[in-house]
C-alpha positions as CSV (number, residue, x, y, z in Angstrom):
1,X,-29.4,2.7,-16.8
2,X,-29.8,-0.9,-15.7
3,X,-27.6,-3.5,-17.2
4,X,-28.4,-7.2,-17.3
5,X,-27.2,-10.6,-18.6
6,X,-29.8,-11.9,-20.9
7,X,-30.4,-14.2,-23.8
8,X,-31.2,-12.2,-26.9
9,X,-32.1,-13.7,-30.3
10,X,-31.8,-11.4,-33.3
11,X,-31.9,-12.6,-36.9
12,X,-31.3,-16.2,-35.8
13,X,-28.1,-15.4,-33.8
14,X,-28.3,-16.2,-30.1
15,X,-26.1,-14.2,-27.7
16,X,-25.9,-15.0,-24.0
17,X,-23.9,-13.7,-21.0
18,X,-23.1,-10.3,-22.5
19,X,-24.3,-7.4,-20.4
20,X,-26.5,-5.2,-22.6
21,X,-28.6,-2.2,-21.8
22,X,-32.4,-2.5,-21.4
23,X,-32.8,0.3,-24.1
24,X,-31.1,-2.1,-26.6
25,X,-33.6,-4.8,-25.8
26,X,-36.4,-2.3,-26.4
27,X,-34.8,-1.3,-29.7
28,X,-34.6,-4.9,-30.7
29,X,-38.3,-5.4,-29.8
30,X,-39.4,-2.4,-31.9
31,X,-37.4,-3.6,-34.9
32,X,-39.3,-6.9,-34.9
33,X,-42.7,-5.4,-34.2
34,X,-45.0,-5.6,-37.2
35,X,-46.7,-2.4,-38.5
36,X,-49.9,-1.8,-36.5
37,X,-51.2,0.8,-38.9
38,X,-52.0,-0.5,-42.4
39,X,-51.1,1.4,-45.5
40,X,-54.3,2.3,-47.4
41,X,-55.4,1.7,-50.9
42,X,-55.5,5.1,-52.7
43,X,-58.9,4.5,-54.3
44,X,-60.6,1.2,-53.4
45,X,-62.7,1.0,-50.3
46,X,-64.4,-1.6,-48.1
47,X,-67.1,-1.9,-45.5
48,X,-66.0,-2.4,-41.9
49,X,-67.6,-2.5,-38.4
50,X,-66.3,0.6,-36.5
51,X,-66.7,1.4,-32.8
52,X,-68.3,4.8,-32.4
53,X,-68.9,4.9,-28.7
54,X,-70.4,2.9,-25.9
55,X,-73.0,0.5,-27.4
56,X,-72.7,2.2,-30.7
57,X,-71.1,0.5,-33.7
58,X,-71.8,1.1,-37.4
59,X,-70.7,-0.3,-40.7
60,X,-68.7,2.4,-42.5
61,X,-66.9,2.8,-45.8
62,X,-63.1,3.1,-45.4
63,X,-60.0,2.6,-47.5
64,X,-58.9,-1.0,-48.0
65,X,-55.7,-2.1,-46.4
66,X,-52.7,-3.0,-48.6
67,X,-49.5,-4.9,-47.9
68,X,-47.5,-2.7,-45.6
69,X,-44.6,-4.9,-44.7
70,X,-43.1,-7.8,-46.8
71,X,-44.4,-10.4,-44.3
72,X,-48.1,-9.2,-44.8
73,X,-51.0,-10.8,-46.6
74,X,-54.3,-9.3,-47.5
75,X,-57.4,-11.5,-46.9
76,X,-60.8,-10.9,-48.4
77,X,-63.2,-11.9,-45.6
78,X,-65.8,-14.5,-46.4
79,X,-67.0,-15.2,-42.9
80,X,-66.5,-13.4,-39.6
81,X,-68.2,-13.6,-36.2
82,X,-69.0,-11.6,-33.1
83,X,-67.2,-13.0,-30.0
84,X,-68.5,-12.6,-26.5
85,X,-65.4,-10.6,-25.6
86,X,-66.3,-8.1,-28.4
87,X,-69.2,-7.1,-26.1
88,X,-66.6,-5.8,-23.6
89,X,-65.5,-3.3,-26.2
90,X,-69.1,-2.7,-27.3
91,X,-69.7,-1.5,-23.7
92,X,-66.6,0.7,-23.7
93,X,-64.6,-1.5,-21.5
94,X,-61.8,-1.4,-20.5
95,X,-62.2,2.3,-20.3
96,X,-60.2,4.3,-22.9
97,X,-58.7,1.2,-24.6
98,X,-61.0,1.4,-27.6
99,X,-61.1,4.5,-29.8
100,X,-63.7,5.9,-32.1
101,X,-63.3,4.5,-35.6
102,X,-61.5,1.3,-34.5
103,X,-62.4,-1.8,-36.6
104,X,-63.7,-4.6,-34.4
105,X,-63.5,-8.4,-34.6
106,X,-61.0,-11.1,-34.2
107,X,-62.7,-14.2,-35.6
108,X,-62.5,-14.3,-39.4
109,X,-61.4,-16.2,-42.4
110,X,-61.4,-15.7,-46.2
111,X,-59.3,-15.8,-49.4
112,X,-55.9,-14.3,-49.9
113,X,-55.9,-11.5,-52.5
114,X,-52.3,-10.2,-52.0
115,X,-49.1,-11.3,-50.4
116,X,-45.9,-9.5,-49.5
117,X,-42.5,-10.5,-50.9
118,X,-41.5,-12.4,-47.7
119,X,-44.6,-14.6,-47.5
120,X,-43.5,-18.1,-48.4
121,X,-46.2,-20.5,-47.2
122,X,-49.2,-18.9,-48.9
123,X,-50.3,-17.6,-52.2
124,X,-53.1,-15.5,-53.7
125,X,-56.2,-17.6,-53.9
126,X,-55.5,-19.7,-50.7
127,X,-58.5,-20.1,-48.4
128,X,-57.4,-19.4,-44.8
129,X,-58.4,-18.9,-41.2
130,X,-56.9,-15.8,-39.5
131,X,-55.6,-16.3,-36.0
132,X,-57.2,-13.9,-33.5
133,X,-53.8,-13.7,-31.8
134,X,-51.0,-12.1,-33.8
135,X,-47.6,-13.8,-33.0
136,X,-44.1,-13.6,-34.5
137,X,-43.4,-17.4,-34.3
138,X,-39.7,-16.8,-33.5
139,X,-39.4,-15.3,-30.0
140,X,-38.7,-17.3,-26.9
141,X,-42.4,-17.7,-26.0
142,X,-43.6,-18.5,-29.5
143,X,-41.0,-21.2,-29.9
144,X,-42.3,-22.8,-26.7
145,X,-45.9,-22.8,-27.9
146,X,-46.9,-19.8,-25.7
147,X,-47.9,-17.8,-28.8
148,X,-50.3,-15.4,-26.9
149,X,-47.3,-14.3,-24.8
150,X,-45.4,-13.2,-28.0
151,X,-42.8,-10.5,-27.2
152,X,-42.9,-8.6,-30.5
153,X,-46.4,-8.0,-31.8
154,X,-48.0,-5.7,-29.2
155,X,-46.5,-2.2,-28.8
156,X,-48.8,-1.2,-25.9
157,X,-46.9,0.6,-23.1
158,X,-50.2,0.7,-21.2
159,X,-50.4,-3.0,-21.0
160,X,-46.8,-3.2,-19.9
161,X,-47.6,-0.7,-17.1
162,X,-50.6,-2.8,-16.0
163,X,-49.0,-6.2,-16.2
164,X,-45.3,-5.7,-16.1
165,X,-45.1,-7.2,-19.6
166,X,-47.0,-7.1,-22.9
167,X,-48.8,-10.1,-24.3
168,X,-49.3,-10.6,-28.1
169,X,-51.3,-8.3,-30.3
170,X,-54.9,-9.3,-31.1
171,X,-56.9,-8.2,-34.1
172,X,-59.7,-5.7,-33.3
173,X,-59.4,-6.0,-29.6
174,X,-58.4,-2.5,-28.2
175,X,-55.2,-0.6,-28.0
176,X,-54.1,-2.7,-25.0
177,X,-53.5,-5.4,-27.5
178,X,-51.9,-3.2,-30.2
179,X,-54.8,-1.4,-31.8
180,X,-54.8,-3.6,-35.0
181,X,-57.8,-3.3,-37.3
182,X,-60.1,-6.2,-36.9
183,X,-61.8,-8.8,-39.1
184,X,-65.4,-7.6,-39.1
185,X,-64.8,-6.1,-42.5
186,X,-64.5,-7.0,-46.1
187,X,-60.7,-7.1,-46.0
188,X,-58.0,-7.5,-43.4
189,X,-54.2,-7.1,-43.4
190,X,-52.5,-10.0,-41.6
191,X,-49.0,-9.3,-40.4
192,X,-46.4,-12.2,-40.3
193,X,-48.8,-14.1,-42.5
194,X,-46.7,-17.3,-42.6
195,X,-47.4,-17.8,-38.9
196,X,-50.8,-16.3,-38.4
197,X,-52.8,-18.0,-41.2
198,X,-54.0,-21.6,-41.5
199,X,-54.8,-23.1,-44.9
200,X,-58.2,-24.7,-45.1
201,X,-59.2,-27.7,-47.3
202,X,-62.0,-27.1,-49.8
203,X,-64.2,-29.9,-48.4
204,X,-64.9,-27.9,-45.2
205,X,-67.4,-25.1,-45.1
206,X,-66.5,-21.7,-43.5
207,X,-68.8,-22.3,-40.6
208,X,-67.0,-25.5,-39.7
209,X,-63.6,-23.9,-39.4
210,X,-63.9,-20.2,-38.8
211,X,-63.9,-20.7,-35.0
212,X,-60.4,-22.1,-35.2
213,X,-59.5,-18.4,-35.3
214,X,-60.5,-18.2,-31.6
215,X,-63.3,-19.9,-29.7
216,X,-62.7,-23.5,-30.8
217,X,-59.1,-23.1,-29.8
218,X,-60.0,-21.1,-26.6
219,X,-62.3,-23.9,-25.5
220,X,-59.4,-26.4,-26.0
221,X,-57.0,-24.1,-24.2
222,X,-59.3,-24.1,-21.2
223,X,-59.2,-27.9,-21.1
224,X,-55.4,-27.8,-21.4
225,X,-55.0,-25.3,-18.6
226,X,-57.4,-27.2,-16.4
227,X,-55.8,-30.6,-17.3
228,X,-59.2,-32.1,-18.2
229,X,-58.8,-35.8,-18.6
230,X,-61.0,-39.0,-18.7
231,X,-63.0,-39.4,-15.6
232,X,-62.8,-35.8,-14.3
233,X,-65.8,-33.9,-12.9
234,X,-65.7,-30.4,-14.5
235,X,-67.8,-27.3,-13.8
236,X,-67.8,-24.5,-16.3
237,X,-69.1,-21.0,-15.6
238,X,-70.7,-19.4,-18.7
239,X,-73.0,-20.9,-21.4
240,X,-71.9,-18.6,-24.1
241,X,-70.0,-19.7,-27.2
242,X,-66.6,-20.1,-25.3
243,X,-68.2,-22.0,-22.5
244,X,-70.0,-24.3,-24.9
245,X,-66.8,-24.9,-26.8
246,X,-65.0,-25.7,-23.5
247,X,-67.8,-28.2,-22.7
248,X,-67.6,-29.7,-26.2
249,X,-63.9,-30.4,-25.8
250,X,-64.3,-31.7,-22.2
251,X,-66.8,-34.2,-23.5
252,X,-64.3,-35.1,-26.3
253,X,-61.7,-35.6,-23.7
254,X,-64.0,-38.0,-21.8
255,X,-64.8,-36.0,-18.7
256,X,-67.1,-38.1,-16.5
257,X,-69.4,-35.2,-15.7
258,X,-69.8,-31.7,-17.1
259,X,-71.8,-29.0,-15.3
260,X,-72.5,-25.6,-16.7
261,X,-73.4,-22.5,-14.8
262,X,-75.4,-19.5,-16.2
263,X,-78.3,-17.2,-15.5
264,X,-80.1,-17.3,-18.8
265,X,-82.5,-20.1,-19.0
266,X,-82.4,-20.4,-22.8
267,X,-78.6,-20.7,-22.7
268,X,-78.8,-23.4,-20.0
269,X,-81.4,-25.3,-22.1
270,X,-79.3,-24.9,-25.2
271,X,-76.2,-26.4,-23.4
272,X,-78.3,-29.3,-22.1
273,X,-79.9,-30.0,-25.4
274,X,-76.8,-29.7,-27.6
275,X,-74.2,-31.3,-25.3
276,X,-76.2,-33.3,-22.7
277,X,-74.5,-31.5,-19.8
278,X,-75.9,-30.8,-16.4
279,X,-76.8,-27.2,-15.6
280,X,-77.0,-24.8,-12.7
281,X,-79.0,-21.5,-12.8
282,X,-77.3,-19.0,-10.6
283,X,-80.6,-17.2,-10.0
284,X,-81.7,-20.2,-7.8
285,X,-79.4,-19.4,-4.9
286,X,-75.8,-20.0,-3.9
287,X,-73.9,-21.4,-6.8
288,X,-71.4,-23.1,-4.4
289,X,-74.1,-24.9,-2.5
290,X,-75.7,-25.9,-5.8
291,X,-72.4,-27.4,-7.0
292,X,-71.9,-29.3,-3.8
293,X,-75.5,-30.6,-3.9
294,X,-75.0,-31.8,-7.5
295,X,-71.5,-33.3,-7.5
296,X,-70.9,-34.0,-3.8
297,X,-69.3,-32.2,-0.9
298,X,-65.7,-32.7,-2.1
299,X,-66.5,-30.5,-5.2
300,X,-65.4,-30.9,-8.8
301,X,-61.9,-31.8,-9.9
302,X,-61.7,-28.8,-12.3
303,X,-63.5,-25.4,-12.4
304,X,-63.3,-23.2,-15.4
305,X,-64.1,-19.5,-15.7
306,X,-65.4,-18.6,-19.2
307,X,-67.1,-15.4,-18.0
308,X,-64.5,-12.8,-17.0
309,X,-64.5,-9.4,-15.4
310,X,-67.7,-7.6,-16.4
311,X,-70.6,-9.2,-14.6
312,X,-71.3,-8.1,-11.0
313,X,-74.1,-10.0,-9.3
314,X,-74.0,-8.5,-5.8
315,X,-74.8,-5.0,-4.7
316,X,-71.3,-4.6,-3.2
317,X,-69.5,-5.3,-6.5
318,X,-72.1,-3.3,-8.5
319,X,-71.3,-0.2,-6.4
320,X,-67.5,-0.8,-6.5
321,X,-67.5,-1.2,-10.2
322,X,-69.7,1.8,-10.8
323,X,-67.5,4.0,-8.6
324,X,-64.3,2.7,-10.3
325,X,-63.0,1.2,-7.1
326,X,-62.5,-2.0,-9.0
327,X,-62.4,-2.7,-12.7
328,X,-62.8,-6.5,-12.7
329,X,-65.5,-8.3,-10.7
330,X,-64.1,-11.4,-9.0
331,X,-67.4,-13.1,-8.2
332,X,-67.2,-15.9,-10.7
333,X,-63.6,-16.6,-9.7
334,X,-64.7,-16.7,-6.1
335,X,-67.3,-19.3,-6.9
336,X,-64.8,-21.3,-8.9
337,X,-62.4,-21.3,-5.9
338,X,-64.9,-22.0,-3.3
339,X,-66.5,-24.9,-5.3
340,X,-63.3,-26.6,-6.4
341,X,-62.1,-29.6,-4.5
342,X,-59.0,-29.4,-2.5
343,X,-56.0,-30.1,-4.7
344,X,-58.1,-29.3,-7.8
345,X,-57.5,-27.1,-10.9
346,X,-58.9,-23.8,-11.8
347,X,-58.6,-22.6,-15.4
348,X,-59.4,-18.9,-16.3
349,X,-60.1,-17.9,-19.9
350,X,-62.6,-15.2,-19.2
351,X,-60.9,-11.8,-19.7
352,X,-59.6,-9.8,-16.7
353,X,-57.9,-6.5,-17.3
354,X,-56.8,-4.8,-14.1
355,X,-57.9,-5.1,-10.4
356,X,-60.4,-6.9,-8.3
357,X,-61.4,-6.5,-4.7
358,X,-62.3,-9.3,-2.2
359,X,-60.4,-11.9,-4.1
360,X,-60.3,-15.1,-1.9
361,X,-56.5,-15.6,-2.1
362,X,-56.6,-17.5,1.3
363,X,-59.0,-20.2,0.0
364,X,-56.9,-20.5,-3.2
365,X,-53.8,-21.1,-1.2
366,X,-55.1,-23.2,1.6
367,X,-57.0,-25.6,-0.6
368,X,-53.9,-26.2,-2.8
369,X,-55.8,-25.2,-5.9
370,X,-53.7,-24.8,-9.1
371,X,-54.7,-21.7,-11.1
372,X,-53.7,-21.2,-14.7
373,X,-55.1,-18.7,-17.1
374,X,-54.2,-16.8,-20.3
375,X,-55.2,-15.8,-23.8
376,X,-55.5,-18.6,-26.2
377,X,-52.4,-19.9,-28.0
378,X,-54.2,-20.3,-31.3
379,X,-51.3,-21.4,-33.5
380,X,-50.3,-24.1,-31.0
381,X,-53.7,-25.9,-31.3
382,X,-55.4,-25.1,-34.6
383,X,-53.8,-27.8,-36.8
384,X,-54.6,-30.6,-34.4
385,X,-58.2,-29.3,-33.9
386,X,-58.6,-28.9,-37.7
387,X,-57.8,-32.7,-37.9
388,X,-60.6,-33.5,-35.5
389,X,-63.1,-31.4,-37.4
390,X,-62.0,-33.0,-40.7
391,X,-62.6,-36.5,-39.3
392,X,-66.1,-35.5,-38.0
393,X,-65.2,-36.1,-34.4
394,X,-66.6,-32.7,-33.4
395,X,-68.8,-30.1,-35.1
396,X,-68.3,-26.6,-33.8
397,X,-71.2,-25.3,-35.9
398,X,-73.7,-26.3,-33.2
399,X,-73.2,-22.9,-31.5
400,X,-74.4,-20.9,-34.5
401,X,-77.9,-19.5,-34.0
402,X,-77.8,-16.5,-36.3
403,X,-76.3,-15.8,-39.7
404,X,-76.5,-12.2,-40.8
405,X,-75.0,-9.8,-43.4
406,X,-72.1,-7.6,-42.3
407,X,-74.4,-4.6,-43.0
408,X,-76.5,-5.7,-40.0
409,X,-73.7,-5.7,-37.5
410,X,-75.2,-3.0,-35.3
411,X,-78.4,-5.0,-35.0
412,X,-76.4,-8.2,-34.3
413,X,-74.3,-6.5,-31.6
414,X,-77.5,-5.1,-29.9
415,X,-79.2,-8.5,-30.0
416,X,-76.2,-10.3,-28.6
417,X,-75.7,-7.8,-25.8
418,X,-79.4,-7.9,-24.8
419,X,-79.7,-11.7,-25.2
420,X,-82.6,-11.3,-27.7
421,X,-84.1,-14.0,-29.9
422,X,-82.3,-16.8,-28.0
423,X,-79.0,-15.7,-29.6
424,X,-75.9,-17.8,-28.8
425,X,-73.5,-17.1,-31.7
426,X,-73.7,-14.7,-34.6
427,X,-71.9,-15.2,-37.8
428,X,-71.5,-12.3,-40.3
429,X,-71.1,-12.7,-44.1
430,X,-69.8,-9.6,-46.0
431,X,-71.2,-11.0,-49.2
432,X,-74.7,-11.8,-47.8
433,X,-77.2,-9.1,-48.8
434,X,-79.3,-7.4,-46.2
435,X,-83.0,-7.8,-46.4
436,X,-84.7,-4.6,-47.7
């Protein structure tokens, strides 16, 4: 068995320079991993959105979760939402990572109904946002602000096999990220509540703050990764909610020009109307040529991928993806690289899970493009961003096009996937009654 010299932190005591066995590290990790499976209430039930198969979700009755570890809190959900990345799971991707009966959803907020004996910062009755990303707050990565790289909240050995390491757990986002029950439900159990909840003042409506759970922070994360600053020219791929949040923050950070790329005319028009950005329709020919024609031959300072792995446009990648030769389509990343100016920055916040073919590594290297990506570090951003919302400097509610009862989640998913009724963002309310 391999021995190594490593810094290990256990119960606040730091040990360094002592050879320890890798198995001991694994044991330490497992001791600090929160319980993935919630204990169930013996009699009370709740409604929750469960995945039943590809493009098949339903609202089911299931036992309510109860406090399972002393650090847990139970939150009664008042508002939740469907994220664009939920559509990956809706479509059964990545293959085998989502199981029948899994509760979906990672954007949610509500009111605390129960706390464990080791929850010190919150009490029953507090109104809170639930971080999509589940982090311990104490490991090396969390203490550096890299909370989505947390060492202790994701037990997935499959992710470790794919990536060499595990990232943090995520609510309702497949077994690659832990298999935790999600927030598209009437109640959710929140592990390590002191770090994964944000208290919300009463003067703000749910819709103003619920996106601090994910997309408001993710859009800010994209700007941080891309180093968006005053005077920059920024091109963003994807006019979905995450792309729109990214553009909102780029505007807030005083980017000189913001261009958004998409293939749905209503989404392009929505972005132009709500944010005053310039737009490119990828159906009108080469995106790279359109970018150069719009911003000049040098290209933009920063390109941002808010799309991810699931959207092949060319026959080559459609075939490769269908045959399983590749799992992740690199066409958006290719356009980002080929468009970006020499010495520019590329930020990747669209999800990628495994392997891509025909990735232009040569152009990335030769053009000296700096690439940074990663899941959002919610807990590192949400207090700052809450302050901007409180001051009225931004209003994330502009992305909401549909408010529906939780009971209509199957209809909402179908509408979102098929781009029906000019949908951009769907918010679900467990207490909202469905129309007869």
